[in-house]
C-alpha positions as CSV (number, residue, x, y, z in Angstrom):
1,X,136.6,189.4,107.6
2,X,135.6,191.0,110.5
3,X,135.2,189.0,114.0
4,X,131.6,189.3,115.9
5,X,130.8,189.2,119.2
6,X,129.8,185.3,119.1
7,X,132.1,182.5,118.7
8,X,132.2,180.6,115.2
9,X,130.7,183.4,113.5
10,X,131.9,185.8,110.8
11,X,130.8,188.5,108.6
12,X,132.4,189.5,105.4
13,X,133.1,193.2,103.9
14,X,129.9,192.5,101.6
15,X,127.8,192.1,104.5
16,X,129.0,195.1,106.5
17,X,128.7,197.2,103.2
18,X,125.1,195.8,102.5
19,X,124.3,196.5,106.6
20,X,126.0,200.4,106.1
21,X,123.6,201.0,103.0
22,X,120.5,199.4,104.2
23,X,120.9,201.8,107.2
24,X,121.8,205.0,105.1
25,X,118.5,204.5,103.0
26,X,116.4,203.8,106.6
27,X,117.7,206.6,108.2
28,X,117.1,209.0,105.3
29,X,113.5,208.0,105.0
30,X,112.8,208.4,108.7
31,X,114.4,212.0,108.6
32,X,112.1,212.5,105.6
33,X,108.9,211.6,107.2
34,X,108.4,209.1,104.0
35,X,105.1,207.4,104.5
36,X,105.5,204.0,103.0
37,X,104.0,200.4,103.4
38,X,106.4,198.3,105.5
39,X,106.8,194.6,103.7
40,X,108.1,193.3,107.0
41,X,104.8,191.8,108.8
42,X,106.7,191.9,112.3
43,X,106.2,195.6,114.1
44,X,109.5,197.8,114.2
45,X,111.7,195.7,111.8
46,X,112.6,195.8,108.2
47,X,113.1,193.6,105.3
48,X,116.0,193.6,102.8
49,X,115.4,191.6,99.6
50,X,119.0,190.3,98.0
51,X,119.8,188.4,94.9
52,X,122.7,185.9,95.2
53,X,124.3,183.6,93.1
54,X,123.0,179.9,92.8
55,X,125.1,178.6,90.4
56,X,128.2,177.3,92.4
57,X,125.2,176.7,95.6
58,X,122.9,174.4,93.5
59,X,122.9,170.7,94.3
60,X,125.6,169.1,92.7
61,X,126.3,172.5,90.9
62,X,123.8,171.0,88.4
63,X,120.8,173.3,88.0
64,X,117.3,171.9,87.5
65,X,118.8,168.6,86.4
66,X,121.2,170.2,84.0
67,X,118.4,171.4,82.0
68,X,119.0,175.2,82.9
69,X,122.3,176.9,81.6
70,X,121.7,180.6,82.4
71,X,122.1,182.5,85.5
72,X,120.8,181.1,88.4
73,X,119.6,184.0,90.9
74,X,118.7,182.5,94.2
75,X,116.7,185.4,96.0
76,X,116.1,185.7,99.5
77,X,115.1,188.1,102.7
78,X,116.3,189.1,105.8
79,X,114.2,190.8,108.4
80,X,116.4,192.8,111.2
81,X,115.2,195.7,114.0
82,X,114.6,198.8,112.8
83,X,116.4,200.3,115.8
84,X,119.6,198.7,114.6
85,X,119.2,200.2,111.1
86,X,118.8,203.7,112.5
87,X,121.6,203.6,114.7
88,X,125.1,204.6,113.8
89,X,126.7,202.4,116.2
90,X,129.2,200.0,115.2
91,X,127.8,197.0,117.2
92,X,124.4,197.5,115.6
93,X,125.9,197.6,112.3
94,X,127.5,194.3,113.1
95,X,124.2,192.9,114.5
96,X,122.6,193.6,111.1
97,X,125.8,192.4,108.8
98,X,125.5,189.1,111.1
99,X,122.0,188.9,110.7
100,X,122.4,189.0,106.8
101,X,125.4,186.3,106.7
102,X,123.2,184.0,109.0
103,X,120.3,184.2,106.3
104,X,122.9,183.7,103.4
105,X,124.1,180.3,105.4
106,X,120.5,179.4,106.0
107,X,118.5,180.0,103.0
108,X,121.5,179.5,100.3
109,X,122.3,175.8,101.6
110,X,122.4,173.2,99.4
111,X,119.1,171.7,100.8
112,X,117.6,175.0,101.1
113,X,118.2,175.8,97.1
114,X,117.0,172.0,96.5
115,X,113.6,172.9,98.3
116,X,113.6,175.8,96.0
117,X,113.8,174.2,93.0
118,X,111.4,171.4,94.0
119,X,109.0,173.9,94.7
120,X,109.2,176.2,91.3
121,X,108.8,172.9,89.2
122,X,105.9,172.0,90.8
123,X,102.9,173.2,88.5
124,X,100.5,173.5,91.9
125,X,102.3,176.0,93.3
126,X,102.5,178.5,89.8
127,X,102.1,182.0,91.0
128,X,102.5,181.3,94.6
129,X,106.2,183.0,94.4
130,X,106.5,186.3,96.3
131,X,109.7,188.1,96.9
132,X,110.1,191.8,98.1
133,X,111.6,194.0,100.5
134,X,112.0,197.4,102.2
135,X,115.4,197.5,100.4
136,X,116.4,195.4,97.3
137,X,120.1,195.0,96.8
138,X,121.7,193.2,93.9
139,X,125.6,193.0,93.5
140,X,127.1,192.9,89.9
141,X,130.5,192.8,90.8
142,X,131.3,189.1,89.9
143,X,129.3,189.2,87.1
144,X,129.7,192.4,85.1
145,X,130.3,192.3,81.4
146,X,133.3,194.1,79.7
147,X,133.7,194.1,76.3
148,X,135.8,196.5,73.9
149,X,134.6,197.2,70.8
150,X,136.8,200.1,70.5
151,X,133.9,202.5,70.5
152,X,135.3,204.2,74.2
153,X,134.8,203.4,77.6
154,X,131.6,201.7,78.6
155,X,128.7,203.9,80.2
156,X,125.8,203.8,82.0
157,X,122.1,204.8,80.2
158,X,119.1,205.2,81.8
159,X,115.5,206.2,80.0
160,X,115.2,209.4,82.3
161,X,113.7,209.9,85.6
162,X,111.7,207.0,87.3
163,X,114.2,204.2,85.8
164,X,114.8,202.5,89.1
165,X,112.3,201.9,92.0
166,X,112.9,203.6,95.1
167,X,115.3,201.5,97.8
168,X,117.2,200.0,95.2
169,X,121.1,199.1,95.5
170,X,122.8,197.9,92.9
171,X,126.6,197.2,93.2
172,X,129.3,197.2,90.2
173,X,133.0,197.3,89.8
174,X,135.2,198.9,87.8
175,X,137.7,196.2,86.0
176,X,140.7,198.6,85.5
177,X,141.0,199.9,89.1
178,X,138.5,197.5,91.5
179,X,136.7,200.5,92.4
180,X,132.7,199.9,93.5
181,X,130.2,201.8,92.7
182,X,127.1,201.8,94.5
183,X,123.6,202.9,92.8
184,X,121.1,203.3,95.7
185,X,117.7,205.1,95.3
186,X,115.3,207.0,97.5
187,X,112.2,208.5,97.3
188,X,112.7,212.4,96.1
189,X,112.0,213.9,99.3
190,X,114.8,211.7,101.1
191,X,117.7,212.6,98.8
192,X,119.2,215.6,101.1
193,X,118.8,213.2,104.4
194,X,120.4,210.7,102.2
195,X,123.6,212.2,100.7
196,X,124.0,213.9,104.3
197,X,124.6,211.0,106.0
198,X,127.4,211.0,108.4
199,X,128.3,207.1,107.8
200,X,127.8,207.5,104.0
201,X,130.0,210.2,103.5
202,X,132.7,208.4,106.0
203,X,133.1,205.7,103.5
204,X,131.8,206.7,100.1
205,X,132.4,209.7,97.5
206,X,129.6,210.8,96.0
207,X,129.5,210.8,91.9
208,X,127.6,213.2,90.0
209,X,127.1,211.9,87.0
210,X,124.3,214.5,85.6
């Protein structure tokens, strides 16, 4: 848990890691002059879309009246100034992490989730659900599946190039040692800038899997 400059607020290590990875992607795109359409409607800002666990946060921990028994992914979005993401200053990074934490507290409250459930169940709103961001992040660390059928260690496999969209982040954790593996994608022309990012190299080690 990291202290912030505001009283009665805090950010988690996950918030800080998300802010770091978001900044890495934003800086790499600017360095590579990647042309794209920003998802945020506000000037000089960036938007992140994240998936969160809604099972423990749903009203009375009972999703849709007990009629839904699978995963409950609550999707929320956060907008921050581009300048904070482009900066490598720790104070700027803390502002991004705090914005993420405030969005989690606001958009994943029990009342907010109840409102979303009512919205999704109302037939007049069918087809009006939209979710997207300049960066999309999902955390599989708590929900990874580990089965040992005696066939050796599990591995990731893809269908080749283009299996994942650019600006996508996935976190996975190894059961045996606790290490977190981050899959982070970017447009091809931004690859070199991302791999040479000073903050990314300070806190992460590049894994060459191909």
